[in-house]
Every structure is written in C-alpha cells, then in structure tokens.
C-alpha positions in Angstrom: -3.2 -58.4 -18.5 -4.9 -54.9 -18.6 -2.2 -53.1 -17.6 -4.4 -51.1 -14.8 -5.2 -54.5 -13.2 -2.0 -56.3 -13.0 -0.4 -54.8 -9.6 -3.9 -55.4 -7.3 -4.9 -58.2 -5.4 -6.4 -60.6 -7.4 -8.3 -64.1 -6.1 -11.5 -66.0 -7.7 -14.8 -66.1 -4.8 -18.3 -67.2 -5.2 -19.8 -64.4 -4.2 -23.4 -64.8 -3.2 -25.6 -62.9 -6.4 -27.2 -60.8 -3.8 -23.9 -59.3 -2.6 -22.9 -57.4 -6.4 -23.5 -54.5 -7.6 -23.4 -51.8 -10.9 -22.0 -48.5 -10.9 -24.2 -46.9 -14.3 -22.0 -44.0 -13.7 -19.6 -45.4 -16.3 -21.8 -48.8 -17.7 -24.1 -49.1 -20.2 -28.0 -49.6 -19.7 -28.8 -53.2 -19.1 -30.3 -55.1 -21.6 -32.9 -57.2 -20.4 -33.9 -59.1 -24.1 -30.5 -59.9 -23.6 -29.8 -61.1 -20.1 -32.8 -64.1 -20.6 -31.5 -64.7 -23.5 -27.5 -65.4 -21.5 -31.0 -67.1 -18.9 -33.3 -69.2 -21.6 -30.0 -70.4 -23.1 -28.0 -70.8 -19.2 -24.8 -72.8 -19.7 -22.9 -73.0 -16.3 -19.4 -73.5 -17.9 -20.4 -71.0 -20.6 -20.6 -68.1 -18.7 -17.9 -68.4 -16.9 -16.5 -65.8 -14.2 -16.8 -61.9 -13.6 -15.0 -59.4 -12.9 -15.7 -57.7 -9.9 -14.0 -54.4 -8.2 -14.2 -55.3 -4.5 -14.3 -51.5 -2.7 -12.6 -50.0 0.5 -15.7 -50.2 2.0 -16.5 -53.9 1.6 -18.7 -53.6 -1.7 -18.3 -55.6 -5.0 -18.9 -53.7 -8.2 -19.4 -55.6 -11.8 -16.8 -53.7 -13.8 -17.7 -57.0 -16.6 -20.5 -59.2 -16.6 -23.9 -57.6 -15.9 -25.7 -59.5 -18.2 -24.0 -63.0 -17.0 -25.1 -61.6 -13.0 -28.5 -60.8 -13.9 -29.2 -63.7 -15.9 -28.4 -65.4 -13.3 -31.2 -63.5 -10.9 -33.5 -64.4 -13.2 -32.7 -68.0 -12.4 -33.4 -67.3 -8.7 -29.9 -68.8 -8.4 -27.7 -67.9 -5.1 -23.5 -67.4 -6.2 -21.7 -66.8 -8.7 -18.3 -67.2 -9.6 -16.4 -64.1 -10.1 -12.9 -62.9 -10.4 -12.3 -59.9 -7.7 -10.0 -57.7 -7.6 -9.0 -55.6 -4.2 -8.2 -51.4 -4.4 -9.3 -49.9 -7.4 -10.8 -46.8 -7.7 -13.6 -46.0 -9.0 -11.6 -44.8 -12.6 -10.0 -48.1 -13.0 -13.3 -49.6 -13.0 -14.5 -47.1 -15.2 -11.1 -48.0 -17.3 -11.4 -51.5 -17.0 -14.8 -51.8 -18.5 -14.0 -49.9 -21.3 -11.1 -52.1 -22.1 -13.2 -55.4 -21.7 -15.4 -54.0 -23.7 -13.6 -52.3 -26.9 -12.9 -56.9 -27.6 -16.9 -57.0 -27.1 -19.3 -54.9 -29.4 -19.7 -51.7 -27.6 -22.0 -49.0 -28.2 -20.4 -45.0 -29.1 -21.8 -43.5 -26.6 -21.0 -46.2 -24.1 -17.8 -45.9 -24.5 -17.8 -42.2 -24.1 -19.2 -42.9 -21.1 -16.9 -45.0 -19.7 -14.1 -42.9 -20.9 -15.5 -39.8 -19.2 -15.7 -41.6 -16.2 -12.2 -43.0 -16.8 -10.7 -39.8 -17.0 -9.9 -39.4 -20.8 -9.0 -36.2 -21.9 -10.0 -36.1 -25.1 -13.6 -37.2 -24.7 -13.6 -34.7 -21.3 -12.8 -32.2 -24.5 -15.2 -33.3 -26.1 -18.2 -32.4 -23.5 -16.5 -29.4 -23.1 -16.9 -28.4 -26.0 -20.4 -30.0 -26.9 -21.6 -28.3 -23.3 -20.0 -24.7 -24.4 -22.5 -24.7 -26.7 -25.1 -24.6 -24.9 -26.2 -28.0 -25.9 -25.4 -31.9 -23.6 -24.4 -35.3 -25.2 -27.3 -38.0 -24.0 -24.3 -39.7 -22.1 -27.1 -41.5 -20.5 -30.0 -42.3 -23.3 -33.0 -40.1 -21.2 -33.4 -39.7 -25.6 -34.3 -35.9 -24.9 -35.0 -34.0 -27.0 -32.7 -31.6 -27.4 -29.5 -33.9 -26.7 -27.0 -35.7 -29.2 -27.0 -39.6 -29.4 -24.7 -39.5 -32.4 -22.1 -40.1 -30.4 -20.2 -41.4 -32.8 -20.2 -38.7 -35.1 -18.9 -36.2 -32.4 -16.0 -38.7 -32.1 -15.4 -38.3 -36.2 -15.0 -35.4 -36.1 -12.8 -34.2 -32.7 -10.0 -36.6 -34.4 -9.8 -35.3 -37.3 -10.6 -31.2 -37.5 -9.9 -30.9 -33.1 -12.0 -28.7 -30.3 -12.0 -25.9 -33.7 -13.2 -27.4 -36.3 -15.8 -30.3 -33.7 -16.6 -26.5 -32.2 -17.4 -24.5 -35.7 -19.9 -27.9 -37.0 -21.7 -27.7 -33.5 -22.2 -24.2 -33.9 -23.6 -23.8 -37.6 -25.8 -26.5 -37.2 -27.3 -25.0 -34.0 -27.4 -21.0 -35.6 -28.8 -23.0 -38.5 -31.5 -25.7 -37.1 -31.4 -25.1 -33.6 -30.9 -27.7 -30.5 -33.4 -30.4 -31.5 -31.6 -33.8 -31.1 -32.8 -34.6 -35.2 -30.4 -32.1 -36.5 -27.9 -33.5 -34.9 -28.0 -37.4 -37.0 -25.2 -38.9 -37.4 -25.3 -37.8 -41.2 -25.5 -34.3 -40.8 -22.4 -34.3 -38.9 -20.7 -35.5 -40.8 -22.5 -33.9 -43.8 -21.1 -30.3 -42.5 -18.0 -31.5 -41.0 -17.4 -32.9 -44.8 -18.9 -29.7 -46.8 -16.4 -27.1 -44.4 -13.2 -29.7 -44.9 -13.7 -29.5 -49.1 -14.5 -26.3 -49.4 -12.2 -24.8 -46.5 -11.6 -21.0 -47.9 -14.2 -20.6 -50.2 -17.4 -20.1 -48.4 -18.7 -17.7 -46.4 -20.1 -19.0 -43.0 -22.7 -15.8 -42.5 -24.3 -17.0 -45.6 -24.1 -20.3 -44.9 -26.1 -19.5 -42.5 -29.3 -18.1 -43.8 -29.6 -19.9 -46.8 -30.3 -23.0 -44.3 -32.7 -21.5 -42.2 -34.2 -20.9 -45.3 -35.2 -23.5 -46.3 -34.3 -25.5 -42.6 -32.8 -28.9 -42.0 -36.8 -30.5 -43.1 -36.2 -29.5 -46.4 -32.1 -30.2 -45.8 -33.0 -34.3 -45.6 -35.5 -33.7 -48.7 -32.6 -32.7 -50.1 -30.3 -35.2 -49.6 -32.9 -37.9 -50.4 -32.9 -36.8 -53.7 -29.1 -36.9 -54.0 -28.4 -39.5 -53.2 -31.4 -41.6 -55.7 -30.1 -39.6 -58.0 -26.1 -40.5 -57.9 -26.3 -43.6 -55.5 -24.1 -41.7 -52.5 -23.5 -42.4 -49.3 -25.3 -40.2 -46.8 -22.9 -38.0 -45.5 -22.6 -36.9 -49.8 -24.8 -36.2 -50.4 -25.8 -33.5 -47.0 -22.9 -31.8 -48.5 -24.1 -31.9 -52.3 -27.7 -31.0 -50.6 -25.1 -28.1 -48.3 -23.5 -26.9 -51.8 -27.0 -26.6 -53.3 -28.6 -24.3 -50.9 -25.2 -23.0 -50.5 -25.0 -21.6 -53.9 -29.4 -20.4 -54.5 -30.0 -16.7 -54.3 -25.6 -16.4 -54.5 -24.3 -14.1 -57.6 -20.5 -14.5 -58.2 -18.3 -16.8 -55.6 -20.7 -19.8 -56.1 -19.5 -23.6 -54.6 
C-alpha cells in the first residue's frame, strides 16, 4: 500500500462512467490507440479496478486507470468498478499517480510533470533552472519548437551535476546554438555534459562557445555521425568527440 493512501477512507464502488474525470495537470495525455486496444480485447476480469479520488466537492478523479475508463466509454458501458479514496489532495493524487506509474511504463516527461504537481523539490529546481535561462520544458507535449522534450537528459544532468551543472550545460547550448528544440536533443545535452565532466578545468568556455557558434548545430550533428561510424561509439560519445574537434580547430595551444 502506498504510504499516502494508508490513512484514507477507502472502499469499492460501482460508479457511472459518465461521472469520472481525469486531471491533466498531472496525468499524461491519453493514448487513444492504447484505449482502443483495451476495448478491442475487453475482458471484465482482466480490466480490474481503477483507482479514484473522491474530492471534497463530490467529484471523482481517476489517478490510475484512465485508459481502461476510456475503453468503457468506447464500449458504451455504464458503470465501472472503482477503488475509491476520500480525503486526498490534488498533490496526493499526483503522488499516487506517479508512484503507480513508476511500476508501469512511464515516459520521463510524464513522470517529471507528475513530480512537479506533487511538489517534488528537485523537479521544481529543474524547472526553475531551465526557465532562468529563458527556456521551457514541454510538460504538455505541445511539440513547440522552443520547448525542451528530452527531460530524461535534464534529470540525469541535474542528478549528477546539480543545479549549477545543469545551468552550465543549458547555458553553453543556448549561447552556442539558440533555443530551438533540436539543440536540446538528449544526445546533445548528454554530449555537452560529458565534454564538461571529462575536461573540467582544462577548457575555455568562451572559446568553446565561439567555436560552436561558428560551426553550428547542423555541422555538429553531421560530425557526430562521422565519429559514430569511425569509432562505433554511442551518440553522446560522438557528440563529445565532435565538440573536442571543433574546440581544437584553430587553437594554437592548450588543445584538448
């Protein structure tokens, strides 16, 4: 049992499908393909019970089972069996959603959004660090050209380098290439992270940025492909090697 649910009023109830809601401030977007698959292979015993919060105003919000609920709607079934919890805050709903979905397959972006709504301090610090640089994480999957989607790389860098490290990585990328989302692909952020980590105290940040500005993101990605073929290495390693090449280009001394 999740700790946040231990002291809540809990019971099983058959609730009209039409009365249930989903709060997308913390839930990931619905996958209609997944819901259709459940509906197509519908088995009442296999579907199981969905988890619902009954809020103080009497409304019901699903925190685990939105795709099964949508399948019920598709099949025009009138009621669904729910495990209902009373006395939950929206923050606790988000925490429960996040913990249930840690067990299941969950996109890093969905997890970060749920952590943020649940009041996770690290998620809030990551958001603040990104926004301090005039950037934004695409929590709602708008696919906007100037929003970062590779949040898994953001979390990795933060976990290993902290706020300052994340700020440095994003700052170098922004100053070098700008704000377009292709500049913040996971392999680019990870490659910059590895470059900094492996050459800490040995490189000139201003020189690096000038070199990257000169060559541009497209040339970096092309060079990354060359290194991958030549060295059979990972994408992030190839980005790091391409950055070293660009950094050394035209430098007379203190090459890496």
